[in-house]
C-alpha positions in Angstrom: -30.1 5.7 103.7 -33.0 8.0 103.9 -32.4 11.7 103.2 -35.4 12.7 105.3 -34.7 15.9 107.2 -31.9 16.8 104.7 -29.2 15.2 102.6 -26.6 15.5 105.4 -28.8 13.5 107.7 -28.0 10.4 105.6 -24.4 10.8 106.8 -25.5 10.7 110.4 -27.6 7.6 109.8 -24.6 5.9 108.1 -22.4 6.7 111.1 -25.1 5.4 113.5 -24.7 1.9 112.1 -20.9 2.2 111.6 -21.2 2.1 107.8 -18.1 2.6 105.6 -20.1 3.2 102.4 -23.4 5.0 101.7 -26.1 5.1 99.0 -28.8 7.8 98.8 -31.4 9.2 96.4 -30.7 12.8 95.3 -34.4 13.4 94.6 -37.6 11.5 95.1 -37.2 8.0 93.5 -40.9 7.9 92.4 -41.4 11.5 91.1 -40.3 13.0 87.8 -39.9 16.6 89.1 -38.1 17.9 92.2 -36.9 21.3 93.3 -33.4 22.3 92.5 -30.9 21.6 95.2 -30.5 24.6 97.6 -27.0 25.9 98.0 -27.0 25.5 101.9 -28.1 21.9 101.5 -25.3 21.2 99.0 -22.7 22.8 101.2 -23.8 21.0 104.4 -23.8 17.6 102.5 -20.4 18.2 101.1 -19.0 19.2 104.6 -20.6 16.1 106.2 -19.2 13.8 103.5 -15.7 15.4 103.8 -15.7 15.0 107.6 -17.0 11.4 107.4 -14.4 10.1 105.0 -17.2 8.5 103.0 -16.6 10.5 99.9 -15.1 7.9 97.5 -17.6 5.3 98.8 -20.8 7.4 98.3 -23.3 6.4 95.7 -26.6 7.7 94.5 -29.4 5.5 93.0 -31.3 6.9 90.0 -35.1 7.2 90.0 -37.1 4.0 89.4 -39.1 5.9 86.8 -36.2 6.3 84.3 -36.4 3.9 81.4 -33.8 4.5 78.7 -34.9 1.3 76.9 -38.5 2.5 76.5 -40.0 2.4 72.9 -42.3 5.2 73.9 -40.7 8.4 72.5 -42.2 10.7 75.2 -41.1 8.4 78.1 -37.6 8.0 76.5 -37.1 11.7 76.2 -38.4 12.3 79.7 -36.0 9.6 81.0 -33.0 11.2 79.3 -33.8 14.6 80.9 -34.4 13.0 84.3 -31.1 11.1 84.2 -29.2 14.1 83.0 -30.7 16.1 86.0 -29.6 13.3 88.4 -26.1 13.3 87.0 -25.9 17.0 87.5 -27.2 16.8 91.0 -24.5 14.2 91.8 -21.9 16.5 90.3 -23.1 19.3 92.5 -23.0 17.2 95.6 -19.7 15.6 94.8 -21.1 12.0 94.5 -18.9 9.9 92.3 -21.3 7.2 91.3 -25.0 7.0 90.2 -26.5 3.5 90.0 -29.0 3.0 87.1 -31.3 0.1 86.2 -30.6 -0.2 82.4 -34.3 -0.3 81.6 -37.2 -2.4 80.1 -37.8 -2.8 76.4 -41.6 -3.2 77.1 -42.0 -5.8 74.4 -40.1 -4.1 71.7 -37.3 -6.7 71.9 -33.9 -6.8 73.5 -32.0 -5.5 70.4 -34.1 -2.4 70.1 -34.1 -1.8 73.8 -30.3 -2.0 74.1 -30.0 0.4 71.2 -32.4 2.9 72.9 -30.2 2.7 76.1 -27.1 3.5 74.1 -28.7 6.4 72.3 -30.1 7.7 75.6 -26.8 7.6 77.4 -25.1 9.4 74.5 -27.7 12.2 74.8 -27.3 12.4 78.6 -23.6 12.9 78.4 -23.6 15.1 75.3 -22.4 18.7 75.8 -25.2 21.2 76.0 -26.8 21.8 72.6 -25.5 18.6 71.1 -27.3 15.3 70.6 -24.1 13.3 70.9 -20.3 13.8 71.0 -17.3 11.4 71.0 -15.7 12.4 74.3 -17.5 12.3 77.7 -14.5 12.1 80.0 -14.7 15.7 81.4 -17.3 15.1 84.2 -16.7 13.3 87.5 -19.9 11.4 88.2 -20.0 7.9 86.6 -23.2 6.1 85.9 -23.1 2.5 87.0 -25.3 0.0 85.1 -26.8 -2.4 87.7 -27.1 -6.1 87.0 -30.8 -7.0 87.1 -32.8 -10.1 87.8 -34.4 -10.2 84.4 -38.0 -9.8 85.6 -40.4 -9.2 82.7 -38.8 -7.3 79.9 -36.0 -5.8 81.9 -32.5 -5.6 80.4 -29.2 -6.0 82.2 -29.6 -9.6 83.4 -27.0 -10.9 81.1 -23.4 -9.7 81.1 -23.7 -9.5 77.3 -26.4 -6.8 77.7 -24.1 -4.6 79.7 -21.1 -5.2 77.4 -23.3 -4.2 74.4 -24.1 -0.9 76.0 -20.6 -0.2 77.3 -19.0 -1.1 73.9 -21.3 1.0 71.8 -22.1 4.2 73.8 -19.9 7.2 73.3 -20.1 7.9 77.1 -16.8 6.1 77.4 -15.3 6.2 80.9 -18.4 7.9 82.4 -19.9 4.4 82.7 -19.3 1.3 84.9 -21.2 -1.6 86.5 -22.7 -2.3 89.9 -23.0 -6.0 90.6 -26.1 -6.8 92.7 -25.8 -10.3 94.3 -29.6 -10.9 94.6 -30.3 -9.8 91.0 -27.3 -11.8 89.6 -28.3 -15.0 91.3 -31.9 -14.6 90.2 -30.7 -13.9 86.7 -29.0 -17.4 86.7 -25.4 -16.6 87.6 -24.0 -19.1 90.1 -21.3 -17.9 92.5 -22.1 -19.6 95.8 -19.0 -21.8 96.0 -15.4 -21.2 95.2 -15.5 -22.9 91.8 -18.7 -21.2 90.5 -17.5 -17.9 91.9 -14.3 -18.1 89.9 -16.2 -19.1 86.8 -18.8 -16.3 87.0 -16.3 -13.5 87.6 -14.0 -14.9 84.9 -17.0 -14.7 82.6 -17.6 -11.1 83.8 -14.0 -10.3 83.1 -14.1 -11.7 79.6 -17.4 -10.2 78.6 -17.3 -6.8 80.3 -13.9 -6.4 82.0 -13.3 -6.3 85.7 -12.0 -2.7 85.4 -15.6 -1.7 84.7 -16.9 -3.3 88.0 -16.9 -0.3 90.4 -19.5 -1.2 93.1 -21.5 -4.0 94.7 -25.0 -4.3 96.1 -24.8 -7.0 98.8 -28.3 -8.5 99.1 -29.5 -12.0 99.8 -32.4 -13.3 97.7 -35.8 -14.6 98.7 -36.0 -16.6 95.4 -33.6 -19.2 93.9 -31.1 -19.3 91.2 -32.6 -18.4 87.8 -36.0 -17.4 89.2 -35.8 -13.9 87.6 -37.5 -12.5 90.7 -36.2 -9.4 92.4 -36.8 -9.8 96.1 -34.1 -8.9 98.6 -33.4 -10.8 101.9 -31.2 -10.3 104.9 -27.6 -11.5 104.6 -27.4 -15.3 105.0 -31.1 -15.8 105.3 -31.8 -16.3 101.6 -30.8 -18.3 98.6 -27.4 -16.6 98.1 -26.1 -17.8 101.5 -23.0 -16.8 103.4 -20.2 -18.3 101.3 -20.8 -16.1 98.3 -20.5 -13.0 100.5 -17.4 -14.3 102.1 -15.8 -14.8 98.7 -16.7 -11.3 97.6 -15.5 -9.6 100.8 -12.2 -11.4 100.8 -11.5 -11.0 97.1 -8.4 -8.7 96.9 -9.6 -7.4 93.5 -12.7 -5.8 95.1 -11.3 -4.6 98.4 -11.4 -0.9 97.5 -14.9 -0.9 96.0 -18.0 0.5 97.8 -20.4 -2.3 98.9 -24.0 -1.3 99.7 -26.8 -3.1 101.6 -30.3 -2.8 100.1 -31.7 -5.3 102.6 -35.1 -4.7 104.4 -34.9 -2.2 107.2 -36.9 -0.4 109.8 -36.8 3.1 111.2 -34.3 2.2 114.0 -31.9 0.7 111.4 -31.4 -2.4 113.7 -31.4 -4.7 110.6 -28.6 -2.7 109.0 -26.5 -3.2 112.1 -27.2 -6.9 112.2 -26.4 -7.4 108.5 -23.2 -5.4 108.8 -22.2 -7.5 111.8 -22.8 -10.7 109.8 -20.7 -9.4 106.9 -17.8 -8.2 109.1 -17.5 -11.5 110.8 -16.4 -12.9 107.5 -13.4 -10.5 107.3 -10.0 -10.9 109.0 -9.9 -9.1 112.3 -7.6 -6.4 110.8 -10.2 -5.3 108.3 -13.4 -5.3 110.5 
């Protein structure tokens, strides 16, 4: 949801479509620098979240400029500072999850890119004045690495990429995973029928661990399985189809996780209402 007019307005917009989970940006997604959060804005957002009951189901999405896999030292350092700033903003606002695209190796190779991400995350969560430290469990906001479509040199389109980062970073329990349905299908993961769904999430469990899966982005895809193209579509109108969403929504293992729409929308949010209606029809009446 847009934060135009103030962060707390995102809560009003979520209520207007009867949402039960929310994702926002805590600063401009396409600018490096932003003013510090004003105390009145922080207080009003926290009050609105508390009154809404959305607290445990509120996410932020990190800036698209951040690239922890970059081989360019200046951009890498700038990305570390930017991500650290966004984590601190989330802490201030009481937002439990910050979704992050792992990054692009820009031609330097997957191995080098993954190592850069690990090093960057260690620095983000290092105590002030330290480059890295073994324990990062003291904060509350967790960074969720998002599954990606694998477009160009982007990392995160294989479960093994995410497992590599999670296993080697010293950030420990400060990290998790956000499973994006459009991205994962485009990356080549099949989960559109009961058998392939079971196989894919079994693979996720073996490679990463289901305890690391903390959120979903529910998006249909304009492009087919294995296309490596990141183009979102309305629920049931793309290549993912309805059955995959039905399986996710009715999977008891994921019932308590926040699930976010990143489907196309207009100013009146009519598309959000329509997509939510389609999804809720897949649930038992007691859970709608």
